[in-house]
C-alpha positions in Angstrom: 0.0 0.0 0.0 1.4 3.4 -0.9 2.4 5.7 2.0 2.3 9.5 2.3 5.7 10.7 3.3 7.0 14.1 4.2 9.6 15.2 1.6 13.2 14.4 2.6 16.6 14.7 0.9 16.8 11.0 0.2 13.7 11.2 -1.9 15.7 13.1 -4.6 16.4 10.2 -7.1 12.8 8.8 -7.0 11.3 12.3 -7.2 13.4 13.2 -10.2 12.5 10.0 -11.9 8.8 10.6 -11.2 9.0 14.1 -12.8 11.0 12.9 -15.8 8.8 9.9 -16.5 5.6 11.8 -16.3 6.6 15.1 -17.8 4.6 14.6 -21.1 1.6 13.3 -19.2 1.6 16.3 -16.8 1.9 18.8 -19.6 -1.4 17.6 -20.9 -3.2 19.0 -17.9 -0.9 21.4 -16.0 1.9 23.8 -17.1 5.2 22.1 -18.0 8.0 22.9 -15.5 10.5 23.6 -18.3 14.0 22.3 -18.9 15.6 24.4 -16.2 13.6 22.5 -13.6 15.4 19.3 -14.4 18.8 21.0 -14.9 18.6 22.7 -11.5 16.7 19.9 -9.7 19.1 19.5 -6.8 19.1 23.3 -6.0 15.3 23.4 -6.3 14.9 20.5 -3.9 17.2 22.1 -1.4 15.2 25.3 -1.6 12.0 23.4 -1.1 13.4 21.6 2.0 14.5 25.0 3.4 11.0 26.4 3.0 9.6 23.3 4.6 12.0 23.6 7.6 10.8 27.2 8.0 7.2 26.0 8.2 6.3 28.0 5.0 5.3 24.8 3.1 4.6 21.1 3.7 5.7 18.9 0.9 4.6 15.2 0.7 5.2 12.3 -1.7 3.0 9.3 -2.2 5.5 6.5 -2.2 5.0 2.8 -3.2 6.5 0.0 -1.1 9.4 -0.2 -3.6 10.2 3.5 -3.1 8.8 4.7 -6.4 7.1 8.0 -6.2 3.4 7.8 -7.3 2.4 11.4 -6.5 3.2 14.8 -5.0 0.9 16.5 -2.5 2.0 19.9 -1.4 0.7 22.6 1.0 2.2 25.9 0.1 2.0 29.5 1.2 1.2 28.5 4.8 0.0 31.5 6.7 -2.7 32.5 9.1 -4.1 29.0 9.4 -4.5 28.4 5.7 -2.5 27.0 2.8 -2.8 26.2 -0.9 -3.0 22.6 -2.0 -1.4 21.3 -5.1 -1.1 17.7 -6.3 0.0 15.6 -9.2 -0.2 11.8 -9.8 1.9 9.5 -12.0 0.0 8.5 -15.0 0.2 4.8 -14.0 -1.3 5.6 -10.6 -4.4 7.3 -11.8 -8.0 6.0 -11.8 -7.4 4.0 -8.7 -8.8 6.4 -6.0 -5.3 7.1 -4.7 -5.4 10.9 -5.2 -8.8 11.1 -3.5 -7.6 9.0 -0.5 -4.4 10.9 -0.3 -6.0 14.3 -0.3 -8.4 13.2 2.4 -5.4 12.0 4.5 -3.6 15.3 3.8 -6.6 17.3 5.0 -6.4 15.4 8.3 -2.7 16.1 8.6 -3.2 19.7 7.7 -5.8 20.1 10.5 -4.2 17.8 13.2 -0.5 18.2 12.6 0.0 21.5 11.0 -2.9 23.4 12.7 -4.5 24.6 9.5 -8.2 25.5 9.3 -8.6 26.2 5.6 -7.1 24.8 2.4 -7.4 26.5 -1.0 -6.9 24.9 -4.4 -7.4 25.7 -8.1 -7.9 23.5 -11.1 -8.1 24.2 -14.8 -11.6 23.9 -16.2 -10.4 21.2 -18.6 -8.7 19.2 -15.8 -11.6 17.0 -14.9 -9.6 14.6 -12.8 -8.3 17.2 -10.4 -11.7 18.9 -10.2 -13.3 15.6 -9.4 -10.7 14.8 -6.6 -11.3 18.3 -5.1 -15.1 17.9 -5.0 -14.9 14.3 -3.7 -12.7 15.5 -0.8 -14.9 18.3 0.4 -13.6 21.2 -1.5 -16.2 23.6 -2.9 -15.9 26.0 -5.7 -15.5 29.6 -4.6 -16.7 31.1 -7.8 -13.3 32.7 -8.2 -12.1 32.4 -11.8 -8.3 31.9 -12.1 -5.8 31.7 -14.8 -3.4 28.7 -14.7 -0.8 29.4 -17.3 -3.2 30.9 -19.8 -5.8 28.2 -19.0 -9.1 29.2 -17.3 -9.7 27.6 -14.0 -11.7 27.7 -10.8 -10.8 28.3 -7.2 -11.8 25.9 -4.5 -11.8 26.0 -0.7 -12.1 23.4 2.1 -12.8 24.2 5.7 -10.8 21.9 8.0 -12.4 22.9 11.3 -14.5 19.7 11.5 -11.8 17.4 10.2 -10.8 14.5 12.5 -8.6 11.4 12.3 -11.4 9.4 10.8 -11.4 11.6 7.7 -8.0 10.4 6.6 -9.0 6.8 6.8 -11.3 6.8 3.9 
């Protein structure tokens, strides 16, 4: 069973492989990271870990028993009890309910471990998979229209005040 793990330096090789193997797949629904992301991967990972240590962000990986990264689930811009949720799944790990289960689990962590009360998210209108995960996990559209790299999208929000340990067990 895959496990949600907080990002660590030793995840670097598996995380890089995840991003490289799924680059074309990701570009179909979210903005491409560009070549510089891969060239400067180690420096970028160090910067992320520094932000995490400062409490500004909480980065997580969904890791298979063999150590392969199946997904990324990030809480960024943590401030005043809220954060923005972002996630991406490996193509081969989609359509199995893993993203939904992991977002539910992350909502519990956000409330119980990180003391957050609200999560925000955004998804492109044509990204049906992400929008479905958000609505299945209790996020509601805010009515806010957003632009995600020139693609129209919607903002979402989830109140975490009533989240308990049982919510992450679904």
